[in-house]
TINU-546761 format. One line per 8 residues: number of its first residue (from 1); their letters; for each residue x, y, z of C-alpha. Coordinates in steps of 0.02 Angstrom, whole numbers. Layout:
N
NUM> a> X Y Z | ...
This chain:
320
1> miillrlv> 1550 6764 -10082 | 1433 6647 -10176 | 1458 6508 -10045 | 1428 6624 -9903 | 1271 6687 -9976 | 1208 6499 -9991 | 1260 6471 -9813 | 1156 6621 -9756
9> qcallmfa> 1001 6561 -9858 | 1014 6387 -9788 | 1023 6466 -9601 | 869 6573 -9648 | 778 6415 -9707 | 826 6316 -9560 | 768 6463 -9444 | 607 6480 -9534
17> assgaqny> 567 6294 -9526 | 618 6298 -9337 | 504 6446 -9306 | 363 6378 -9404 | 377 6205 -9311 | 372 6300 -9136 | 202 6387 -9180 | 130 6245 -9278
25> pvkpirii> -11 6241 -9308 | -68 6416 -9341 | -204 6388 -9469 | -319 6242 -9515 | -256 6075 -9558 | -326 5977 -9709 | -335 5793 -9718 | -355 5724 -9898
33> vpyppggg> -455 5572 -9914 | -431 5494 -10084 | -593 5402 -10074 | -777 5453 -10090 | -876 5518 -9939 | -966 5385 -9833 | -841 5240 -9843 | -742 5174 -9709
41> tdvvartl> -595 5279 -9736 | -695 5434 -9735 | -774 5389 -9570 | -604 5360 -9490 | -544 5526 -9554 | -698 5623 -9497 | -696 5540 -9322 | -503 5580 -9304
49> aqkmtevm> -522 5761 -9373 | -662 5810 -9248 | -547 5762 -9101 | -382 5827 -9174 | -474 5993 -9188 | -492 5998 -9007 | -313 5922 -8974 | -216 6038 -9105
57> gqqvivdn> -306 6190 -9062 | -345 6229 -9247 | -483 6159 -9362 | -439 5994 -9451 | -540 5981 -9617 | -579 5826 -9715 | -557 5856 -9903 | -618 5702 -10012
65> rpgansii> -525 5693 -10169 | -575 5526 -10243 | -515 5444 -10404 | -395 5328 -10495 | -384 5196 -10351 | -327 5341 -10230 | -188 5409 -10346 | -270 5581 -10372
73> gsdlvaka> -272 5618 -10188 | -105 5553 -10159 | -28 5652 -10295 | -111 5806 -10221 | -24 5781 -10064 | 145 5728 -10131 | 148 5904 -10225 | 80 5999 -10070
81> apdgytal> 175 6129 -9982 | 278 6024 -9853 | 211 6136 -9709 | 103 6011 -9613 | -51 6090 -9666 | -99 5950 -9799 | -97 5769 -9747 | -156 5610 -9821
89> itlathvi> -259 5466 -9751 | -215 5316 -9856 | -238 5120 -9868 | -130 4979 -9925 | -159 5050 -10097 | -16 5160 -10068 | 107 5011 -10079 | 4 4916 -10198
97> npalyakl> -14 5043 -10334 | 170 5050 -10379 | 162 4872 -10427 | -2 4879 -10515 | 24 5035 -10629 | 161 5058 -10756 | 178 5235 -10715 | 121 5350 -10562
105> pygpddha> 141 5543 -10550 | 227 5533 -10388 | 371 5428 -10328 | 394 5307 -10188 | 486 5427 -10071 | 364 5574 -10100 | 260 5551 -9940 | 316 5544 -9765
113> pvtvlaey> 249 5420 -9652 | 168 5489 -9491 | 82 5337 -9402 | -32 5186 -9439 | -192 5247 -9361 | -281 5075 -9348 | -290 4901 -9435 | -444 4803 -9475
121> pfvitvhp> -473 4613 -9524 | -554 4544 -9672 | -659 4390 -9674 | -671 4243 -9781 | -859 4221 -9809 | -947 4077 -9904 | -1124 4062 -9962 | -1209 3922 -9862
129> slpaknvk> -1233 3811 -10008 | -1045 3783 -10010 | -1015 3628 -9901 | -865 3709 -9807 | -883 3740 -9625 | -705 3803 -9599 | -551 3842 -9698 | -489 3663 -9697
137> dlvafaka> -652 3604 -9779 | -632 3744 -9908 | -451 3713 -9946 | -497 3515 -9971 | -653 3556 -10076 | -543 3673 -10193 | -404 3533 -10206 | -537 3418 -10259
145> rpgqltya> -596 3534 -10395 | -452 3626 -10466 | -502 3780 -10564 | -691 3749 -10530 | -718 3857 -10380 | -743 4047 -10404 | -715 4188 -10281 | -772 4375 -10289
153> ssgngsgp> -677 4534 -10259 | -713 4718 -10262 | -610 4732 -10412 | -435 4699 -10492 | -293 4744 -10371 | -408 4771 -10227 | -375 4709 -10048 | -493 4569 -10059
161> hlgmelfk> -419 4517 -10231 | -247 4512 -10177 | -286 4439 -10002 | -369 4288 -10093 | -225 4271 -10207 | -103 4262 -10059 | -224 4131 -9984 | -229 4036 -10140
169> nmagidvv> -30 4035 -10154 | -10 3989 -9966 | -145 3854 -9963 | -97 3779 -10129 | -262 3786 -10214 | -321 3840 -10390 | -479 3964 -10369 | -547 4070 -10514
177> hvpykgag> -560 4259 -10481 | -720 4350 -10527 | -692 4534 -10516 | -829 4666 -10484 | -850 4849 -10495 | -859 4876 -10303 | -893 4772 -10151 | -1084 4802 -10166
185> qamsdlls> -1102 4706 -10332 | -988 4561 -10262 | -1095 4551 -10106 | -1255 4549 -10205 | -1189 4403 -10307 | -1123 4306 -10156 | -1295 4325 -10072 | -1372 4247 -10223
193> gqvpvfln> -1252 4112 -10236 | -1182 4146 -10403 | -1005 4165 -10332 | -977 4060 -10174 | -823 4135 -10095 | -782 4317 -10053 | -641 4397 -9938 | -728 4554 -9880
201> nflagaqm> -713 4691 -9749 | -776 4607 -9584 | -910 4729 -9546 | -990 4740 -9722 | -1051 4564 -9711 | -1086 4558 -9519 | -1271 4570 -9528 | -1290 4433 -9665
209> ikagrlra> -1173 4321 -9566 | -1275 4347 -9410 | -1436 4307 -9513 | -1367 4151 -9575 | -1367 4206 -9761 | -1178 4184 -9760 | -1055 4090 -9664 | -892 4159 -9596
217> lavtsrqr> -751 4047 -9596 | -601 4145 -9531 | -542 4316 -9507 | -368 4362 -9585 | -295 4459 -9443 | -155 4396 -9319 | -285 4376 -9186 | -460 4349 -9174
225> ssvapdvp> -571 4497 -9181 | -651 4568 -9033 | -810 4595 -9124 | -828 4416 -9162 | -717 4317 -9050 | -793 4147 -9100 | -723 4165 -9277 | -553 4087 -9295
233> tvaesgvp> -406 4164 -9382 | -349 4095 -9546 | -178 4053 -9473 | -254 3942 -9339 | -371 3863 -9454 | -238 3771 -9565 | -135 3903 -9661 | -5 3955 -9542
241> gyvvtgwy> 77 4130 -9564 | -71 4197 -9662 | -98 4378 -9611 | -187 4506 -9705 | -254 4666 -9631 | -326 4823 -9697 | -249 4980 -9619 | -269 5171 -9615
249> glmlpaat> -106 5271 -9617 | -73 5453 -9601 | 60 5542 -9715 | 132 5711 -9757 | 233 5773 -9908 | 405 5708 -9898 | 496 5867 -9872 | 399 5911 -9708
257> pgpilral> 521 5970 -9572 | 544 5840 -9439 | 479 5952 -9293 | 312 5979 -9386 | 300 5801 -9422 | 328 5749 -9240 | 200 5882 -9184 | 64 5812 -9298
265> hegtvkal> 110 5635 -9242 | 97 5686 -9060 | -73 5764 -9090 | -137 5622 -9194 | -90 5491 -9068 | -167 5586 -8930 | -325 5595 -9029 | -322 5412 -9077
273> kskevssr> -304 5366 -8897 | -456 5461 -8843 | -610 5378 -8783 | -712 5449 -8917 | -604 5397 -9062 | -550 5233 -8993 | -729 5180 -8961 | -788 5222 -9136
281> lsneaaei> -653 5135 -9215 | -682 4980 -9107 | -867 4987 -9159 | -792 4973 -9336 | -692 4814 -9299 | -532 4916 -9305 | -387 4908 -9183 | -282 5063 -9136
289> vantpqef> -106 5059 -9185 | -25 5234 -9166 | 162 5185 -9198 | 304 5297 -9238 | 348 5370 -9407 | 503 5238 -9404 | 395 5089 -9365 | 257 5148 -9508
297> atflkaes> 410 5162 -9631 | 474 4976 -9581 | 287 4924 -9598 | 268 5007 -9775 | 422 4912 -9832 | 361 4741 -9771 | 188 4778 -9845 | 261 4828 -10011
305> dkwtgvir> 377 4673 -10020 | 230 4562 -9980 | 99 4634 -10107 | 234 4653 -10245 | 267 4471 -10234 | 89 4431 -10235 | 54 4539 -10383 | 193 4469 -10484
313> karvrlte> 143 4294 -10452 | -37 4320 -10496 | 19 4422 -10647 | -94 4567 -10608 | -66 4729 -10698 | -168 4885 -10725 | -104 5023 -10836 | -226 5164 -10803
C-alpha cells in the first residue's frame, strides 16, 4: 500500500511538472544579477530581459543582488523554487569561487546550466613608459628583470588577476601582483604609471588606448576582436594556446524540470539572436554564443579545471 501511494505521488508530481512546462511561463520571470547595477553584467541582463519579455510573453525582471563576489545572488537562485521563474546570470566566478573559498553555501551541482550568453575578451594593456610594443617585448622585458615588473588587477581572485597568473605561467615570467579594490582604482594607477601592466576588460580602456594614454599589446580571446581588429591575440603574439575570455551564462536551480529548462533556453536563444540584442552586445565587444545546456556544462568543466589549476599554482585563497 505504501509503495502504491508513493507511485501515485510520483505520478502526480510528474504530471504537475509536465503541465507546468506546457503552460510555462504563466507569470513574470526574475533574473538575478549577483552584481551592482550599471556594470557589464547588469547591461547584458537588462538588454536580454527586455527582448525576452517580448519573446516569452511574460515580463522578465532584473533583480540585482550583489555581494560576496557573486555568492549572495548565486545562493539565492540555488535555493529558489525550481519552477523556471528564478534564473541567474553569472560569470567565470561561478567556477572560480569553489577553488577560492574554503566553504560556499551552495554546492557545485546546485545550478543547472541553460546557455552561455556571450563571451568577451580582455586586453593586456601597458603604460606608454614601458618599452614594450608587443607581447614578445613584454615577456623579454620581464625575463630580464625577474620580480621587478608589477601588474594591477581589480582584486584577488578576479578575472584580470587569474588571467595574468595564467599568462605568467605560460610565458615563464616572474611578475608581481598588485591587487586593487576594483578596476577603477587599478586603471587610475595604470594611467599614472604607478603600475605598468593591467589585463582589463577590453572596452573599459578603449578610450584611453585610442587617446594614446595606454598601449594595447594583445587581446586574450581565440580570435581578434571585431571592435579592434588591428590588435593581435596573445596566442599569435608568442604565447601559443593562451585563451582567456570573460563570459556571461544563464542558469536555473538544479531541480528545474527538463521541459521548463528547454523552454527557457529556446526563448533565451531567440532573444540573443535578435538584432536588438546582438547589436548591443557587439557594441560591448561581446560575441553571442547561445550554446546548448550540454555544451555549457562541458564548458563549465573545462573552465573549472583551468582556473582551479591556476589558483593552486598561484596559491590564491580567500576565506570570506
